[in-house]
C-alpha positions as CSV (number, residue, x, y, z in Angstrom):
1,M,116.0,121.2,254.9
2,K,114.8,122.5,251.5
3,L,111.6,124.7,251.7
4,D,109.2,125.7,249.4
5,I,107.7,129.5,249.6
6,L,104.5,131.1,247.9
7,I,103.3,134.4,248.4
8,F,100.9,135.9,248.1
9,E,100.9,139.8,248.4
10,D,99.7,142.9,246.0
11,E,102.3,145.9,246.8
12,Q,105.4,145.4,244.4
13,L,107.9,147.0,246.9
14,T,106.2,144.8,250.4
15,A,106.8,141.7,247.7
16,E,110.2,142.6,247.6
17,R,111.3,143.3,250.5
18,M,110.1,140.4,251.5
19,V,111.7,138.2,249.2
20,Q,114.8,140.0,250.2
21,L,114.0,139.2,254.4
22,L,113.8,135.6,252.8
23,G,116.8,135.5,251.7
24,K,118.7,136.5,255.0
25,L,116.6,133.7,257.1
26,D,119.4,131.1,257.5
27,Y,117.2,128.2,256.2
28,D,117.5,126.7,252.3
29,L,115.3,128.7,250.8
30,T,112.9,128.8,247.1
31,V,110.6,131.5,246.7
32,L,107.7,129.7,244.2
33,D,105.9,132.5,243.0
34,V,104.3,136.1,244.3
35,L,100.9,136.3,243.4
36,S,99.0,139.3,243.7
37,S,95.3,138.6,243.5
38,V,92.8,135.8,244.5
39,K,92.3,134.6,240.8
40,Q,96.0,133.8,240.4
41,G,96.0,131.3,243.8
42,V,93.2,129.8,242.0
43,K,95.1,129.3,239.3
44,W,98.2,128.6,240.8
45,F,96.8,126.1,243.5
46,K,93.9,124.6,240.6
47,S,96.8,123.3,238.0
48,G,98.4,120.8,240.8
49,N,100.9,123.9,242.5
50,T,102.3,123.5,245.9
51,S,104.3,124.9,248.2
52,D,105.5,124.2,251.9
53,L,104.9,127.5,253.2
54,I,102.7,130.6,252.7
55,L,103.4,134.1,253.1
56,M,99.9,135.4,252.5
57,D,98.7,139.3,252.5
58,I,95.1,139.4,253.8
59,H,94.2,142.1,251.5
60,L,94.8,141.4,247.3
61,S,94.1,143.5,244.6
62,D,90.9,142.1,244.7
63,G,89.8,141.3,247.3
64,S,90.1,138.9,251.0
65,C,92.5,136.6,250.7
66,F,90.2,133.9,252.3
67,E,88.1,133.7,249.6
68,L,91.0,131.9,248.5
69,F,90.3,128.9,250.9
70,D,86.6,129.0,249.8
71,K,87.1,127.9,246.4
72,V,90.1,126.3,246.9
73,K,92.0,123.4,249.2
74,I,94.8,124.6,250.8
75,D,97.1,122.4,253.2
76,A,99.5,124.8,253.7
77,P,100.1,126.4,257.0
78,V,100.1,130.7,256.4
79,I,102.4,133.1,258.0
80,F,99.4,135.9,257.6
81,T,100.9,139.8,256.7
82,T,99.0,142.8,258.0
83,A,98.8,145.9,258.0
84,Y,96.2,146.0,260.9
85,D,96.3,146.9,264.2
86,E,97.8,144.6,266.4
87,Y,94.1,144.5,269.1
88,A,92.2,143.1,266.4
89,I,94.9,139.8,266.4
90,K,95.4,139.2,270.1
91,A,93.6,136.5,269.9
92,F,95.5,134.4,266.8
93,K,98.8,135.2,268.4
94,V,98.6,132.1,270.7
95,N,97.7,129.5,268.2
96,S,100.0,128.2,265.3
97,I,102.2,129.6,263.0
98,D,101.8,133.6,263.3
99,Y,100.3,136.8,262.0
100,I,103.1,139.7,261.1
101,L,102.3,142.8,261.2
102,K,103.4,146.0,257.9
103,P,105.9,147.0,257.6
104,I,107.6,143.3,257.6
105,D,110.2,142.7,260.7
106,F,112.4,140.6,259.9
107,K,113.0,139.4,263.4
108,E,109.6,139.0,263.4
109,L,110.1,137.1,260.2
110,S,112.9,134.9,262.0
111,V,110.2,134.0,265.0
112,A,107.4,133.0,262.5
113,F,109.7,130.8,260.4
114,E,110.9,129.0,264.3
115,K,107.4,128.3,265.0
116,F,106.6,127.2,261.5
117,L,108.9,124.3,262.0
118,K,108.4,123.6,266.0
119,Y,104.6,123.2,264.2
120,R,105.6,121.1,261.6
121,K,107.0,118.8,263.1
122,E,104.4,118.6,265.9
123,I,101.2,118.0,263.3
124,L,101.0,114.6,261.8
125,P,99.5,114.4,257.9
126,G,96.0,115.2,259.0
127,Q,97.0,119.2,259.7
128,S,94.2,120.4,257.2
129,Q,92.1,119.8,259.4
130,F,94.2,121.9,262.1
131,F,94.8,124.6,259.4
132,Q,91.4,124.9,258.3
133,S,89.6,125.5,261.8
134,L,92.9,128.0,261.9
135,Y,91.6,129.8,258.9
136,Q,87.9,129.9,259.8
137,Q,88.9,131.7,263.5
138,I,91.2,134.3,261.5
139,S,88.5,134.9,259.1
140,L,86.4,135.5,261.9
141,E,88.7,138.6,263.3
142,G,89.0,140.3,259.7
143,K,85.3,140.8,259.1
144,Y,84.5,143.0,261.6
145,K,85.5,146.3,260.4
146,H,88.4,148.9,261.8
147,R,87.9,151.7,261.0
148,F,84.8,154.0,259.3
149,L,85.2,156.5,257.1
150,V,82.5,159.2,258.2
151,K,81.5,162.6,255.9
152,I,81.9,166.1,257.5
153,G,80.9,168.5,255.0
154,D,83.4,168.2,251.6
155,Q,86.1,166.5,253.6
156,L,86.3,162.5,255.1
157,K,87.6,161.6,258.3
158,R,88.7,158.8,259.1
159,I,87.8,156.9,262.9
160,E,89.5,153.9,263.7
161,T,87.0,152.0,265.8
162,K,89.1,151.5,269.4
163,N,88.7,155.2,269.5
164,I,84.7,155.0,269.5
165,A,82.9,155.0,272.9
166,Y,79.5,154.5,271.6
167,F,76.5,154.9,268.6
168,I,73.8,156.9,269.8
169,Y,70.3,157.3,267.6
170,E,69.0,160.8,267.4
171,D,66.9,163.5,265.4
172,G,66.5,160.3,263.1
173,L,70.3,159.9,262.4
174,V,72.5,157.6,263.9
175,W,76.3,159.5,265.0
176,V,79.6,158.4,266.4
177,Q,80.9,159.6,269.5
178,I,84.7,159.9,269.4
179,N,85.0,161.3,273.1
180,A,84.0,164.5,274.7
181,K,84.1,167.1,271.4
182,N,83.8,165.5,268.4
183,K,80.4,163.3,267.5
184,L,80.1,162.5,263.6
185,P,76.7,161.5,261.9
186,M,77.1,158.3,260.0
187,D,75.5,156.7,256.9
188,Y,74.7,153.8,258.4
189,S,71.6,152.1,260.9
190,L,72.5,150.8,264.2
191,E,70.8,147.3,262.7
192,Q,74.0,147.6,260.5
193,L,76.1,148.5,262.6
194,E,76.0,145.2,264.9
195,T,77.0,143.1,261.8
196,M,80.2,145.3,261.1
197,L,81.5,145.8,265.4
198,D,83.6,143.1,266.7
199,P,81.1,141.9,269.7
200,K,83.8,140.8,271.8
201,S,84.0,145.3,272.5
202,F,80.9,146.5,271.6
203,F,76.9,145.4,272.6
204,R,73.6,147.4,271.4
205,I,72.0,147.9,275.2
206,N,68.8,149.4,274.4
207,R,67.2,150.4,271.0
208,K,69.6,154.2,270.5
209,M,73.0,152.4,271.2
210,V,75.4,150.2,270.5
211,V,78.6,151.2,273.4
212,N,81.9,150.3,273.5
213,V,83.0,148.1,276.6
214,N,85.7,150.8,277.7
215,A,83.2,153.2,277.7
216,V,81.3,151.9,280.5
217,E,83.1,153.8,283.4
218,K,80.1,152.7,286.1
219,I,76.6,150.6,286.4
220,H,73.6,150.9,289.2
221,T,71.0,149.0,288.9
222,Y,67.6,150.3,287.8
223,F,63.8,150.5,288.3
224,N,62.4,147.8,286.7
225,S,64.9,145.7,286.5
226,R,67.4,147.3,284.2
227,L,70.8,149.0,284.6
228,K,71.3,152.4,284.1
229,L,75.2,152.8,282.7
230,K,78.3,155.7,283.4
231,L,79.9,156.4,280.1
232,M,82.3,158.1,279.7
233,P,82.1,160.5,277.4
234,D,78.7,161.6,278.9
235,P,76.5,161.7,276.6
236,G,74.3,164.0,279.1
237,E,71.0,161.9,279.2
238,D,70.1,158.3,280.8
239,V,72.3,155.9,279.7
240,I,69.5,152.8,280.0
241,V,70.4,148.8,279.6
242,S,67.3,147.8,278.3
243,R,65.5,145.1,280.9
244,E,65.1,142.2,278.2
245,R,69.0,142.8,277.3
246,V,70.3,142.8,280.6
247,S,71.3,138.7,280.8
248,E,72.8,139.2,278.0
249,F,75.0,141.9,278.6
250,K,75.9,141.2,281.8
251,A,77.6,138.0,280.7
252,W,78.9,140.8,277.9
253,L,80.7,141.8,280.5
254,E,82.3,139.1,281.5
């Protein structure tokens, strides 16, 4: 079986390694092209080119690969490549084709191709609708921030979102709490953060706090139909879920 492959990758060394690994697979493969940007991709597809499979980096030189799906119709299945942390893609891993974490591993690439060939046999010609729903799902995964840069004096510190316990508004600033010793100022409002954070992991419990589900250690009933939380680390004050958010908070925890 002959397969035509299109690669999207803006890092030359990574692209070269990808081509080398493809050459080691026990398939008749042809790499049609290696593209590094959304702009190049739009031109390639609008020229009437097609491929059997696309290997696609999520972050390209001029933007997100998902912009490409808004600009042109792509029927070919995709194996995404990414440097994202694995926790951010677990939901996708149980679905079609695959997601390969960088640095690219030959075994993972081989498994992804086996998965692709399986679906290629099983999915009927009307597969474009199937893959479109898949792209929409993975696009949602990609829109939430997985890290923040926080300014400390004249330095910038990178903070992984998964390590954040909660955000709290105090003294006219929003602070991010990492652990008992690390509390740093943010340049975002809580309203902005709500749009940046994955709602599966973070919830705004009241006007001054957004909490990570993993930071919630205990939950107690509280007067006036509210809830009182014990967070880790302890913020040193009562943490109350406002009455109007209690039902939604319970649903979020479930």
